[in-house]
MIRO-32609 format. One record per atom (N, C-alpha, C): residue in one letter; atom name; x, y, z. Coordinates in Angstrom, 2 decimals. Example, Ala and Ser with C-alpha at 12.3 -4.5 7.8 and 13.67 -1.06 7.14 Angstrom:
% residues 2
REC aa at      px      py      pz
REC  a  N   13.19   -5.69    7.80
REC  a CA   12.30   -4.50    7.80
REC  a  C   13.20   -3.30    7.80
REC  s  N   12.85   -2.25    7.08
REC  s CA   13.67   -1.06    7.14
REC  s  C   12.90    0.03    7.87
//
This chain:
% residues 247
REC aa at      px      py      pz
REC  m  N   85.63   99.57   70.86
REC  m CA   83.85   99.78   70.97
REC  m  C   83.66  101.36   70.83
REC  k  N   82.84  101.43   69.92
REC  k CA   82.06  102.37   69.61
REC  k  C   81.81  103.35   70.64
REC  i  N   82.43  105.40   70.22
REC  i CA   81.55  105.95   71.47
REC  i  C   80.19  105.28   72.45
REC  v  N   78.92  105.97   71.22
REC  v CA   77.96  104.90   71.73
REC  v  C   77.73  104.34   72.34
REC  e  N   78.45  102.94   72.26
REC  e CA   77.83  102.03   72.84
REC  e  C   78.12  102.13   74.07
REC  m  N   79.50  102.90   74.65
REC  m CA   80.31  103.14   75.64
REC  m  C   79.52  103.83   76.65
REC  l  N   78.77  105.08   75.55
REC  l CA   78.18  106.11   76.82
REC  l  C   76.51  105.18   77.43
REC  k  N   76.06  104.35   76.12
REC  k CA   74.61  104.04   76.85
REC  k  C   75.07  103.00   78.04
REC  r  N   75.95  102.85   78.48
REC  r CA   76.47  101.73   80.21
REC  r  C   75.74  103.36   81.17
REC  l  N   75.58  104.37   80.77
REC  l CA   75.29  105.13   81.78
REC  l  C   74.16  104.86   82.93
REC  e  N   72.90  104.30   81.63
REC  e CA   71.26  104.20   81.92
REC  e  C   71.05  103.37   82.96
REC  n  N   70.19  104.06   83.12
REC  n CA   69.09  102.69   84.07
REC  n  C   70.17  102.78   85.53
REC  v  N   70.82  104.22   86.20
REC  v CA   71.67  104.11   87.29
REC  v  C   71.88  103.09   88.74
REC  e  N   71.54  102.31   89.47
REC  e CA   71.80  102.14   90.48
REC  e  C   72.60  102.53   91.52
REC  i  N   72.38  102.89   92.57
REC  i CA   73.53  103.17   94.07
REC  i  C   73.46  101.90   95.13
REC  d  N   74.41  101.53   95.50
REC  d CA   74.59  100.99   95.99
REC  d  C   75.44  101.27   97.34
REC  e  N   74.48  101.59   98.18
REC  e CA   74.50  101.80   99.65
REC  e  C   75.68  101.25  100.52
REC  d  N   75.49  100.11  100.37
REC  d CA   76.28   98.95  101.91
REC  d  C   77.53   99.10  101.14
REC  e  N   77.58   99.64   99.82
REC  e CA   78.85   99.37   98.87
REC  e  C   79.37  100.13   98.92
REC  r  N   79.31  101.64   98.60
REC  r CA   79.29  102.85   99.25
REC  r  C   80.09  102.48  100.62
REC  h  N   79.12  102.69  101.29
REC  h CA   79.54  102.29  103.09
REC  h  C   81.20  101.30  102.98
REC  e  N   80.88  100.52  102.76
REC  e CA   82.04   99.55  103.03
REC  e  C   83.33   99.91  101.85
REC  i  N   82.99  100.62  101.04
REC  i CA   84.55  101.52  100.50
REC  i  C   84.96  102.21  101.33
REC  a  N   84.51  103.14  101.79
REC  a CA   84.52  104.53  102.16
REC  a  C   84.99  104.07  103.51
REC  e  N   85.15  103.57  104.02
REC  e CA   85.44  103.10  105.18
REC  e  C   87.07  102.40  105.27
REC  y  N   86.67  101.40  104.31
REC  y CA   87.45  101.00  104.00
REC  y  C   88.89  101.65  103.57
REC  i  N   88.69  103.15  103.05
REC  i CA   90.15  103.48  102.13
REC  i  C   89.89  104.34  103.23
REC  a  N   89.56  104.94  103.97
REC  a CA   89.68  105.93  105.60
REC  a  C   90.96  104.91  106.14
REC  r  N   90.45  103.76  106.44
REC  r CA   91.20  102.90  106.93
REC  r  C   93.49  102.75  106.76
REC  k  N   93.01  102.53  105.35
REC  k CA   94.21  102.30  105.03
REC  k  C   95.38  103.34  104.18
REC  f  N   94.39  104.49  104.24
REC  f CA   95.21  106.14  104.40
REC  f  C   95.26  106.18  105.43
REC  s  N   95.18  106.16  106.15
REC  s CA   95.06  106.72  107.92
REC  s  C   96.45  106.25  108.20
REC  v  N   96.99  105.56  107.60
REC  v CA   98.32  104.13  108.27
REC  v  C   99.13  104.76  107.05
REC  d  N   98.93  105.15  105.28
REC  d CA   99.91  105.51  104.64
REC  d  C  100.33  106.58  104.36
REC  d  N  101.78  107.08  104.03
REC  d CA  102.05  108.39  104.12
REC  d  C  103.07  108.20  103.02
REC  s  N  102.49  107.51  101.68
REC  s CA  102.53  108.00  100.21
REC  s  C  102.56  109.51   99.78
REC  v  N  103.63  109.42   98.75
REC  v CA  103.42  110.85   98.46
REC  v  C  102.88  111.05   97.43
REC  y  N  101.91  109.78   96.35
REC  y CA  101.45  110.11   95.20
REC  y  C   99.64  110.31   96.03
REC  i  N   98.78  111.06   94.86
REC  i CA   97.67  111.63   94.73
REC  i  C   96.60  111.14   94.33
REC  h  N   97.17  110.65   92.76
REC  h CA   96.51  109.56   92.30
REC  h  C   96.43  108.32   92.58
REC  h  N   95.29  107.33   92.80
REC  h CA   95.53  105.80   92.92
REC  h  C   94.47  105.46   92.17
REC  i  N   94.34  104.08   91.89
REC  i CA   93.15  103.02   91.49
REC  i  C   93.52  101.97   92.65
REC  m  N   92.13  101.72   93.19
REC  m CA   91.89  100.39   93.51
REC  m  C   91.18   99.30   93.25
REC  t  N   91.82   98.52   92.98
REC  t CA   90.93   97.08   92.23
REC  t  C   90.14   96.46   92.86
REC  k  N   89.47   95.43   92.26
REC  k CA   87.94   94.73   92.78
REC  k  C   88.68   93.72   94.40
REC  d  N   89.89   93.01   94.23
REC  d CA   90.63   93.01   95.37
REC  d  C   90.54   93.63   96.04
REC  k  N   90.19   95.18   96.60
REC  k CA   90.22   96.20   97.07
REC  k  C   92.42   95.86   97.54
REC  t  N   93.35   96.01   96.50
REC  t CA   94.64   96.19   96.27
REC  t  C   93.85   97.80   95.89
REC  i  N   95.09   98.59   96.22
REC  i CA   95.10  100.32   96.43
REC  i  C   96.86  100.25   95.77
REC  y  N   97.13  100.72   94.41
REC  y CA   97.92  101.22   93.60
REC  y  C   98.15  102.67   93.63
REC  d  N   99.21  103.55   93.58
REC  d CA   99.69  104.49   93.39
REC  d  C   99.27  104.47   91.61
REC  f  N   99.34  105.93   91.14
REC  f CA   99.11  106.29   89.73
REC  f  C   99.81  105.14   88.70
REC  d  N  101.29  105.39   89.25
REC  d CA  102.16  105.30   88.00
REC  d  C  102.67  103.46   88.32
REC  t  N  102.17  103.04   89.50
REC  t CA  102.62  101.88   89.16
REC  t  C  101.31  100.36   88.88
REC  y  N  100.38  101.03   88.96
REC  y CA   98.66  101.17   88.02
REC  y  C   99.11  100.89   86.58
REC  e  N   99.77  102.09   85.99
REC  e CA   99.98  101.84   84.53
REC  e  C  101.13  101.18   84.54
REC  i  N  102.18  100.77   85.03
REC  i CA  103.02  100.02   84.69
REC  i  C  102.45   98.67   84.90
REC  l  N  101.44   98.45   85.60
REC  l CA  101.15   96.88   86.14
REC  l  C  100.33   97.06   84.66
REC  l  N   99.70   98.14   84.42
REC  l CA   98.61   97.72   83.13
REC  l  C   99.59   97.25   81.70
REC  k  N  100.63   98.22   81.34
REC  k CA  101.23   97.81   80.20
REC  k  C  102.00   96.65   80.41
REC  s  N  102.21   96.01   81.72
REC  s CA  102.68   94.55   80.74
REC  s  C  101.78   93.30   81.41
REC  n  N  100.99   94.01   81.39
REC  n CA   99.58   92.94   81.21
REC  n  C   99.30   92.31   82.40
REC  k  N  100.35   92.42   84.08
REC  k CA   99.78   92.08   84.83
REC  k  C   98.16   92.04   85.66
REC  i  N   97.46   93.80   85.31
REC  i CA   96.23   93.57   85.94
REC  i  C   95.70   94.06   84.10
REC  s  N   94.12   94.00   84.59
REC  s CA   93.62   94.67   83.30
REC  s  C   93.09   95.54   83.68
REC  p  N   92.37   96.58   82.63
REC  p CA   91.48   98.04   83.41
REC  p  C   90.45   97.50   83.51
REC  d  N   89.82   96.16   83.80
REC  d CA   88.42   95.83   84.15
REC  d  C   88.41   95.33   85.69
REC  d  N   90.00   95.87   85.65
REC  d CA   89.99   94.83   87.40
REC  d  C   89.66   96.20   88.56
REC  a  N   89.46   97.30   87.52
REC  a CA   89.87   98.60   88.57
REC  a  C   88.47   99.02   88.70
REC  f  N   88.28   99.53   90.16
REC  f CA   87.21  100.15   90.58
REC  f  C   86.79  101.15   91.16
REC  v  N   87.76  101.96   91.72
REC  v CA   87.59  103.04   92.60
REC  v  C   89.19  103.68   91.81
REC  y  N   88.44  105.03   92.16
REC  y CA   89.75  106.52   91.19
REC  y  C   89.46  107.21   92.47
REC  v  N   90.40  106.69   92.91
REC  v CA   91.22  107.82   94.32
REC  v  C   91.84  108.72   94.55
REC  e  N   91.45  109.86   94.81
REC  e CA   92.39  111.22   95.12
REC  e  C   92.48  111.15   96.38
REC  d  N   93.84  111.13   97.52
REC  d CA   94.60  111.99   98.09
REC  d  C   95.12  113.33   98.76
REC  y  N   94.50  113.88   99.59
REC  y CA   94.85  115.17   99.77
REC  y  C   95.64  115.39  101.02
REC  n  N   96.57  115.89  101.49
REC  n CA   96.80  116.30  103.18
REC  n  C   96.38  117.99  102.71
REC  s  N   95.39  117.83  103.58
REC  s CA   94.94  119.45  103.68
REC  s  C   95.56  120.78  104.56
REC  d  N   95.48  121.59  104.26
REC  d CA   94.94  122.85  105.37
REC  d  C   93.98  122.71  106.29
REC  a  N   94.28  122.92  107.19
REC  a CA   93.14  122.49  108.37
REC  a  C   92.12  123.98  108.26
REC  h  N   92.79  125.35  107.97
REC  h CA   92.53  126.04  108.13
REC  h  C   91.80  126.32  106.66
REC  y  N   91.56  125.53  105.41
REC  y CA   90.40  125.41  104.51
REC  y  C   89.25  124.13  104.89
REC  p  N   87.75  125.20  105.04
REC  p CA   86.91  124.74  105.60
REC  p  C   86.44  124.03  103.90
REC  a  N   86.81  124.56  103.47
REC  a CA   86.23  124.26  101.81
REC  a  C   86.62  122.24  101.38
REC  y  N   88.03  122.08  101.89
REC  y CA   88.50  120.98  101.56
REC  y  C   87.71  119.93  102.64
REC  y  N   87.08  120.66  103.72
REC  y CA   86.78  119.26  105.07
REC  y  C   85.37  119.10  104.49
REC  l  N   84.87  120.38  104.17
REC  l CA   82.89  120.17  103.50
REC  l  C   82.40  119.97  102.26
REC  y  N   83.58  120.44  101.42
REC  y CA   83.12  119.73   99.93
REC  y  C   84.54  118.71   99.57
REC  p  N   84.77  117.76  100.08
REC  p CA   86.81  117.73   99.12
REC  p  C   86.30  117.36   97.75
REC  f  N   84.60  117.13   97.03
REC  f CA   85.08  116.68   95.44
REC  f  C   85.20  118.00   94.67
REC  l  N   84.52  118.96   95.33
REC  l CA   84.12  120.47   95.43
REC  l  C   85.58  121.22   94.58
REC  v  N   87.12  120.47   95.73
REC  v CA   88.17  120.84   95.27
REC  v  C   89.24  119.74   94.37
REC  g  N   88.66  118.63   94.17
REC  g CA   89.13  117.94   93.12
REC  g  C   87.94  117.46   92.05
REC  e  N   88.09  119.11   91.68
REC  e CA   87.43  119.16   90.36
REC  e  C   88.61  119.00   89.14
REC  f  N   89.33  117.83   89.25
REC  f CA   89.75  117.37   87.58
REC  f  C   89.28  115.69   88.27
REC  l  N   88.87  115.40   89.63
REC  l CA   88.61  113.82   89.42
REC  l  C   87.46  113.28   88.39
REC  l  N   86.55  113.96   88.65
REC  l CA   85.33  112.80   87.82
REC  l  C   86.02  113.00   86.06
REC  p  N   86.34  113.79   85.56
REC  p CA   86.60  113.80   84.28
REC  p  C   88.32  112.64   83.84
REC  n  N   88.88  112.82   84.99
REC  n CA   90.31  112.10   84.88
REC  n  C   89.14  110.00   84.86
REC  a  N   88.63  110.77   86.18
REC  a CA   88.45  108.89   86.45
REC  a  C   87.15  108.60   84.84
REC  y  N   86.54  109.21   84.54
REC  y CA   85.63  109.51   83.37
REC  y  C   86.11  108.96   82.34
REC  l  N   87.06  109.37   81.73
REC  l CA   87.90  109.44   80.62
REC  l  C   88.63  108.15   81.06
REC  s  N   89.13  107.78   81.73
REC  s CA   89.74  105.65   82.00
REC  s  C   89.25  104.74   81.89
REC  k  N   88.00  105.26   82.73
REC  k CA   86.55  104.61   82.15
REC  k  C   85.82  103.94   81.03
REC  l  N   86.13  104.90   80.19
REC  l CA   86.03  105.06   79.08
REC  l  C   87.43  104.01   78.20
REC  g  N   88.43  103.98   78.54
REC  g CA   89.22  103.09   78.48
REC  g  C   90.12  103.99   76.95
REC  f  N   90.26  105.62   77.38
REC  f CA   91.32  106.30   76.85
REC  f  C   92.28  105.88   77.06
REC  r  N   92.96  106.26   75.69
REC  r CA   94.93  105.47   75.81
REC  r  C   95.77  106.55   76.02
REC  p  N   95.95  107.89   75.27
REC  p CA   96.83  108.63   74.80
REC  p  C   97.12  108.78   76.40
REC  d  N   98.84  109.59   76.73
REC  d CA   99.66  109.82   78.09
REC  d  C   98.70  111.23   78.05
REC  y  N   97.16  111.62   78.98
REC  y CA   97.40  112.84   79.07
REC  y  C   96.60  112.64   80.65
REC  y  N   97.83  113.10   81.63
REC  y CA   97.90  113.40   82.93
REC  y  C   97.64  111.85   83.48
REC  y  N   97.12  112.23   84.95
REC  y CA   96.15  110.69   85.48
REC  y  C   94.94  110.21   85.01
REC  v  N   95.56  109.84   83.49
REC  v CA   94.07  108.98   82.83
REC  v  C   94.76  108.15   81.98
REC  a  N   94.58  106.82   82.14
REC  a CA   94.38  105.45   81.48
REC  a  C   93.31  104.54   81.90
REC  p  N   93.47  103.64   81.02
REC  p CA   92.22  102.41   80.82
REC  p  C   91.73  102.32   82.18
REC  a  N   90.52  102.32   82.48
REC  a CA   90.38  101.25   83.85
REC  a  C   88.83  100.79   83.58
REC  t  N   88.36  100.29   82.51
REC  t CA   86.64  100.27   82.31
REC  t  C   86.15   99.89   83.33
REC  g  N   86.93   99.09   84.31
REC  g CA   85.62   98.75   85.82
REC  g  C   85.20   99.17   86.64
REC  l  N   85.78  100.09   86.03
REC  l CA   85.76  101.61   87.26
REC  l  C   84.10  101.92   87.66
REC  k  N   84.10  101.98   88.75
REC  k CA   82.59  102.40   89.53
REC  k  C   82.42  103.18   90.25
REC  y  N   83.18  103.79   90.55
REC  y CA   83.26  104.66   92.22
REC  y  C   84.33  105.61   91.73
REC  i  N   84.34  106.98   92.12
REC  i CA   85.48  107.79   91.82
REC  i  C   85.35  108.25   94.33
REC  a  N   86.32  108.67   94.64
REC  a CA   86.69  108.47   96.18
REC  a  C   87.89  110.05   96.54
REC  i  N   87.38  110.72   97.13
REC  i CA   88.43  111.80   97.72
REC  i  C   88.63  111.55   99.27
REC  v  N   90.05  112.15   99.95
REC  v CA   90.14  111.77  101.38
REC  v  C   91.19  113.11  101.09
REC  n  N   91.00  113.79  101.98
REC  n CA   91.44  115.03  102.87
REC  n  C   91.34  114.42  103.76
REC  e  N   93.22  114.43  104.17
REC  e CA   93.88  114.30  105.10
REC  e  C   94.47  115.82  106.33
REC  f  N   93.63  115.52  107.69
REC  f CA   93.93  117.04  107.92
REC  f  C   94.73  116.13  109.82
REC  r  N   95.49  116.66  109.47
REC  r CA   96.60  116.02  110.26
REC  r  C   96.63  116.92  111.14
REC  d  N   96.93  117.85  111.38
REC  d CA   96.93  118.95  112.28
REC  d  C   95.79  118.89  113.60
REC  f  N   94.72  118.82  113.11
REC  f CA   93.35  117.94  114.50
REC  f  C   93.35  117.13  113.88
REC  g  N   93.39  115.99  113.66
REC  g CA   93.22  114.82  113.81
REC  g  C   92.45  113.97  113.57
REC  r  N   91.85  114.64  112.01
REC  r CA   90.26  113.82  111.05
REC  r  C   90.81  113.42  109.63
REC  m  N   90.18  112.62  109.11
REC  m CA   90.49  112.57  107.30
REC  m  C   88.63  111.88  107.37
REC  v  N   88.97  113.00  106.09
REC  v CA   87.14  112.85  105.48
REC  v  C   87.72  112.27  103.96
REC  v  N   86.39  111.05  103.64
REC  v CA   86.21  110.67  102.94
REC  v  C   84.98  110.74  102.26
REC  e  N   85.27  110.98  100.91
REC  e CA   83.63  111.00  100.13
REC  e  C   83.40  109.96   98.77
REC  v  N   82.65  108.92   98.62
REC  v CA   82.65  108.18   97.96
REC  v  C   81.00  108.77   96.55
REC  a  N   81.47  108.73   95.60
REC  a CA   80.10  108.70   95.03
REC  a  C   80.04  107.74   93.47
REC  d  N   79.36  107.56   92.79
REC  d CA   79.04  106.64   91.66
REC  d  C   79.40  107.13   90.35
REC  i  N   80.16  106.78   89.81
REC  i CA   80.47  107.66   88.47
REC  i  C   79.77  108.01   87.70
REC  d  N   78.59  107.35   87.14
REC  d CA   78.01  107.24   86.17
REC  d  C   76.94  107.80   86.67
REC  t  N   76.14  107.82   87.63
REC  t CA   75.44  108.99   88.46
REC  t  C   76.27  110.70   88.61
REC  v  N   77.24  110.82   88.26
REC  v CA   77.80  111.72   88.54
REC  v  C   78.29  112.93   87.28
REC  v  N   78.29  111.46   86.49
REC  v CA   78.53  112.28   85.18
REC  v  C   77.64  112.37   84.14
REC  i  N   76.08  111.98   84.96
REC  i CA   74.69  112.59   84.48
REC  i  C   74.53  113.46   85.26
REC  s  N   74.63  113.63   86.14
REC  s CA   74.49  115.38   87.00
REC  s  C   75.42  115.97   86.42
REC  t  N   76.28  116.05   85.84
REC  t CA   77.03  117.04   85.81
REC  t  C   77.41  117.73   84.24
REC  n  N   76.45  116.42   83.33
REC  n CA   76.25  116.91   82.29
REC  n  C   77.63  116.08   81.08
REC  l  N   78.93  115.52   81.80
REC  l CA   79.93  115.42   81.46
REC  l  C   79.51  114.04   80.13
REC  q  N   78.69  113.27   80.01
REC  q CA   78.58  112.62   79.46
REC  q  C   78.02  113.47   77.91
REC  t  N   77.37  114.39   78.19
REC  t CA   77.48  115.31   76.31
REC  t  C   78.86  116.17   76.36
REC  l  N   79.14  116.24   77.69
REC  l CA   80.08  116.92   76.70
REC  l  C   81.18  115.93   76.15
REC  v  N   81.18  115.05   76.22
REC  v CA   82.17  113.94   75.62
REC  v  C   81.70  113.53   74.42
REC  q  N   80.39  113.12   74.76
REC  q CA   79.74  112.88   73.43
REC  q  C   80.07  114.36   72.11
REC  g  N   79.99  114.98   72.65
REC  g CA   79.87  117.12   71.67
REC  g  C   81.07  116.48   71.20
REC  v  N   82.18  116.65   72.44
REC  v CA   83.70  116.96   71.34
REC  v  C   84.48  115.46   70.76
REC  l  N   83.68  114.40   70.98
REC  l CA   83.84  112.80   69.85
REC  l  C   82.78  112.77   69.24
REC  s  N   82.16  113.95   68.53
REC  s CA   80.94  113.32   67.87
REC  s  C   81.46  112.31   66.08
REC  t  N   83.00  113.05   66.52
REC  t CA   83.47  112.77   64.62
REC  t  C   84.00  112.07   64.80
REC  k  N   84.57  111.31   66.16
REC  k CA   85.22  109.86   65.72
REC  k  C   84.35  108.71   66.01
REC  h  N   85.30  107.68   65.57
REC  h CA   84.39  106.42   65.24
REC  h  C   84.05  105.79   66.55
REC  s  N   85.68  106.00   67.34
REC  s CA   86.05  104.73   68.30
REC  s  C   87.09  105.39   69.18
REC  i  N   86.79  105.06   70.31
REC  i CA   87.49  105.48   71.84
REC  i  C   88.89  105.33   71.36
REC  e  N   89.70  104.71   70.86
REC  e CA   91.02  104.39   70.53
REC  e  C   91.54  105.90   68.98
REC  c  N   90.13  106.69   69.39
REC  c CA   90.82  107.73   67.74
REC  c  C   90.75  109.16   69.36
REC  m  N   90.71  108.59   70.24
REC  m CA   90.63  110.16   70.76
REC  m  C   92.14  110.54   71.47
REC  t  N   92.44  111.83   71.29
REC  t CA   93.48  112.30   71.36
REC  t  C   93.81  113.02   72.70
REC  y  N   95.24  113.55   72.51
REC  y CA   95.47  114.78   73.95
REC  y  C   94.08  115.70   74.00
REC  k  N   94.61  116.62   72.92
REC  k CA   93.54  117.65   73.06
REC  k  C   92.31  117.07   72.89
REC  d  N   92.01  116.21   72.25
REC  d CA   90.51  116.21   72.50
REC  d  C   89.90  116.14   74.16
REC  a  N   91.42  115.47   75.02
REC  a CA   90.51  115.17   76.25
REC  a  C   90.81  116.55   76.91
REC  a  N   91.17  117.42   76.45
REC  a CA   92.11  118.86   76.71
REC  a  C   90.64  119.45   76.93
REC  e  N   90.07  119.81   75.70
REC  e CA   88.69  119.99   75.59
REC  e  C   87.66  119.67   76.25
REC  i  N   87.62  118.52   76.70
REC  i CA   86.49  118.18   77.58
REC  i  C   86.71  118.64   78.65
REC  m  N   88.23  119.00   79.29
REC  m CA   88.12  119.18   80.66
REC  m  C   88.01  120.66   80.77
REC  s  N   88.40  121.32   79.48
REC  s CA   88.12  122.40   79.45
REC  s  C   86.40  123.18   79.83
REC  r  N   85.67  122.18   79.12
REC  r CA   84.35  122.96   78.86
REC  r  C   84.19  121.86   80.16
REC  f  N   84.20  121.10   80.51
REC  f CA   83.90  120.51   81.58
REC  f  C   83.71  121.17   83.06
REC  l  N   84.75  122.11   82.73
REC  l CA   84.95  122.94   84.28
REC  l  C   84.88  124.43   84.63
REC  s  N   84.08  124.48   83.20
REC  s CA   83.44  126.42   82.52
REC  s  C   82.57  126.05   82.63
REC  q  N   82.27  125.07   83.17
REC  q CA   80.39  125.23   83.73
REC  q  C   79.50  126.10   84.65
REC  k  N   78.66  126.12   84.67
REC  k CA   78.18  127.05   86.31
REC  k  C   77.69  125.69   87.16
REC  l  N   78.07  125.26   87.45
REC  l CA   77.05  123.64   88.22
REC  l  C   76.70  123.97   89.21
REC  f  N   77.10  125.16   90.36
REC  f CA   77.48  125.06   91.62
REC  f  C   75.73  126.85   91.73
REC  a  N   74.69  126.42   91.82
REC  a CA   73.95  127.90   91.72
REC  a  C   74.61  128.65   91.01
REC  g  N   75.03  128.60   90.07
REC  g CA   75.67  129.63   88.96
REC  g  C   76.75  129.94   89.17
REC  y  N   77.59  129.23   90.02
REC  y CA   78.98  129.08   89.98
REC  y  C   79.34  127.33   89.19
REC  n  N   81.10  128.08   88.60
REC  n CA   81.75  126.88   88.17
REC  n  C   83.26  126.64   89.53
REC  f  N   83.27  125.21   89.58
REC  f CA   84.39  124.82   91.23
REC  f  C   85.04  125.94   91.55
REC  s  N   85.96  126.45   90.72
REC  s CA   86.35  127.70   91.55
REC  s  C   86.13  128.78   91.78
REC  m  N   85.00  129.17   91.14
REC  m CA   84.33  130.46   92.20
REC  m  C   83.59  129.62   93.24
REC  a  N   82.67  128.57   93.26
REC  a CA   82.33  128.27   93.89
REC  a  C   83.50  127.97   95.70
REC  e  N   84.15  127.24   95.00
REC  e CA   85.07  126.78   96.65
REC  e  C   85.48  128.41   97.30
REC  k  N   85.47  129.65   96.45
REC  k CA   86.03  130.59   96.90
REC  k  C   84.58  131.63   97.01
REC  i  N   83.76  131.14   97.09
REC  i CA   82.64  130.87   97.97
REC  i  C   82.39  130.91   99.07
REC  i  N   82.70  129.53   99.11
REC  i CA   82.65  128.75  100.31
REC  i  C   83.61  129.75  101.35
REC  r  N   85.32  129.17  101.00
REC  r CA   86.15  129.45  101.85
REC  r  C   86.20  131.01  102.41
REC  r  N   85.43  132.42  101.67
REC  r CA   84.74  133.50  102.07
REC  r  C   83.51  133.47  103.28
REC  y  N   83.14  132.69  102.80
REC  y CA   81.82  132.89  103.94
REC  y  C   82.78  132.02  105.53
REC  y  N   83.67  131.05  105.26
REC  y CA   83.62  130.14  106.72
REC  y  C   85.03  131.23  107.34
REC  e  N   86.30  131.61  106.08
REC  e CA   87.87  132.18  106.60
REC  e  C   87.25  133.88  106.90
REC  d  N   86.19  133.89  106.00
REC  d CA   86.17  135.55  106.13
REC  d  C   85.07  136.00  106.68
REC  n  N   84.23  135.15  107.39
REC  n CA   83.22  135.70  107.92
REC  n  C   82.56  136.15  107.49
REC  d  N   82.38  136.05  105.28
REC  d CA   81.20  137.24  104.87
REC  d  C   79.91  136.73  104.84
REC  t  N   78.68  137.01  106.12
REC  t CA   77.71  136.41  106.23
REC  t  C   77.05  137.08  104.70
REC  s  N   77.04  137.54  104.31
REC  s CA   76.60  138.12  102.84
REC  s  C   76.90  136.55  101.73
REC  s  N   77.09  135.56  102.06
REC  s CA   77.60  135.18  101.23
REC  s  C   76.53  133.69  101.67
REC  a  N   75.63  133.78  102.23
REC  a CA   74.79  132.72  103.07
REC  a  C   74.36  132.24  102.25
REC  k  N   73.50  133.06  101.90
REC  k CA   72.22  132.02  100.66
REC  k  C   73.21  131.61   99.52
REC  d  N   74.19  132.33   98.58
REC  d CA   75.10  131.50   98.09
REC  d  C   75.25  130.38   98.57
REC  v  N   75.59  129.83   99.94
REC  v CA   76.85  128.95   99.86
REC  v  C   75.80  128.08  100.93
REC  e  N   74.37  128.18  100.71
REC  e CA   73.19  127.10  101.23
REC  e  C   73.01  126.96   99.55
REC  a  N   73.00  127.57   98.71
REC  a CA   72.85  127.09   97.28
REC  a  C   73.85  125.98   96.56
REC  i  N   75.01  126.62   96.33
REC  i CA   76.26  124.92   96.33
REC  i  C   75.97  124.22   96.85
REC  k  N   75.43  124.49   98.38
REC  k CA   75.99  122.94   99.20
REC  k  C   74.48  122.00   98.42
REC  d  N   73.08  122.47   98.00
REC  d CA   72.27  121.58   97.68
REC  d  C   73.16  121.38   96.57
REC  a  N   72.98  122.33   95.44
REC  a CA   74.19  121.02   94.15
REC  a  C   74.85  120.57   94.80
REC  y  N   76.33  120.63   95.74
REC  y CA   77.24  119.39   96.05
REC  y  C   75.60  118.54   96.10
REC  n  N   75.64  118.69   96.85
REC  n CA   74.62  116.92   97.10
REC  n  C   74.43  116.72   96.41
REC  h  N   73.32  117.36   95.00
REC  h CA   72.32  117.06   94.46
REC  h  C   73.22  116.39   93.37
REC  i  N   74.26  116.43   92.82
REC  i CA   75.40  116.84   91.71
REC  i  C   75.89  115.55   92.47
REC  f  N   76.68  114.89   93.19
REC  f CA   77.43  113.66   93.69
REC  f  C   76.75  112.91   94.71
REC  q  N   75.54  112.88   95.32
REC  q CA   74.89  112.15   96.42
REC  q  C   76.46  111.61   97.15
REC  p  N   77.16  112.59   97.86
REC  p CA   78.51  110.93   98.28
REC  p  C   78.31  110.50   99.91
REC  y  N   78.33  109.71  100.06
REC  y CA   78.53  108.97  100.72
REC  y  C   79.66  109.00  101.97
REC  r  N   80.05  109.57  102.93
REC  r CA   80.72  111.05  103.53
REC  r  C   81.28  109.66  104.87
REC  v  N   82.64  109.60  105.06
REC  v CA   82.61  109.29  106.33
REC  v  C   83.60  110.08  107.10
REC  v  N   83.72  110.86  108.30
REC  v CA   85.07  110.92  109.43
REC  v  C   85.85  110.70  109.75
REC  y  N   87.03  110.70  110.23
REC  y CA   87.47  109.50  110.76
REC  y  C   88.75  110.13  111.65
REC  d  N   88.43  109.28  113.21
REC  d CA   89.62  110.12  113.90
REC  d  C   91.06  109.25  114.22
REC  l  N   91.95  110.13  113.78
REC  l CA   92.68  109.42  113.33
REC  l  C   93.78  109.18  114.69
REC  n  N   93.47  109.48  115.95
REC  n CA   94.08  109.50  117.23
REC  n  C   93.18  108.39  117.81
REC  t  N   91.76  107.96  117.83
REC  t CA   91.42  107.01  118.26
REC  t  C   90.71  106.04  116.97
REC  k  N   91.38  106.31  116.31
REC  k CA   90.92  104.70  115.30
REC  k  C   89.30  104.93  115.38
REC  q  N   88.76  105.73  115.29
REC  q CA   87.43  105.26  115.07
REC  q  C   86.48  106.34  114.37
REC  f  N   85.09  106.14  113.95
REC  f CA   84.63  106.53  112.52
REC  f  C   83.62  107.87  113.45
REC  v  N   84.15  108.74  113.20
REC  v CA   82.40  110.00  113.51
REC  v  C   81.57  110.23  113.48
REC  v  N   81.98  110.29  111.71
REC  v CA   80.54  110.17  110.97
REC  v  C   80.63  109.60  109.41
REC  s  N   79.44  108.96  109.30
REC  s CA   78.41  108.16  108.19
REC  s  C   78.05  108.12  107.88
REC  g  N   78.08  108.34  106.81
REC  g CA   76.21  108.54  106.07
REC  g  C   76.22  109.57  105.34
REC  n  N   75.12  109.96  104.22
REC  n CA   74.71  111.49  103.54
REC  n  C   74.55  112.31  104.10
REC  n  N   74.52  112.43  105.44
REC  n CA   73.22  113.31  105.95
REC  n  C   73.93  113.98  107.12
REC  e  N   75.91  114.09  107.34
REC  e CA   76.39  115.30  107.55
REC  e  C   75.40  116.49  107.61
REC  s  N   75.09  117.58  108.47
REC  s CA   75.41  118.87  107.92
REC  s  C   76.73  119.54  107.79
REC  r  N   76.38  120.41  106.96
REC  r CA   77.16  121.14  106.63
REC  r  C   77.09  122.26  107.03
//
């Protein structure tokens, strides 16, 4: 399939709120009892969750199809002393979106956690705080975030001389990742700098960063439009569910 044809699929994006709610709560319940050491996972349309290695094996053996993929999930056991992990999980998982998007495009060369997953619709990040019994899950629509982060244009720029997705190389993917991470998407800061400011504000009580933190929060919510749940690992109840939790 031609690159332009793949990218045109991003037009007229609609967000299904009920579906994201269902996915977020389902993932929270599943990962709350999962002690897997894997970080990267693919959830298929039938709600089966595979670690990335297993997904690739099943893909190569034709036991599942790239179109079966539905949600690209990253799962972290986080240090409770890092507020950025709790408040802005997608900020910490900066490779999640480009990994998922290149997978959605059907990228095949062996590039870290990228494999054909053309059916992907959502990205989700799970941060577990076992020492104080909380799990945070945020779910975002891939196409919406791709547009908000200019990733579609970056990919188009890098692949402008290619005729099809099969012509993509490891070097192309690396260049896309580099350009994506260098963007100053969060009120003039890239992913790394925005996280440092958040941590400095909350961990070091640096009140001089208050305006920057507020601006980063606004940019984060605009870019990801995340559906967020917070799950109590002890009571097995949701303590937060929705899009408007105050950060």
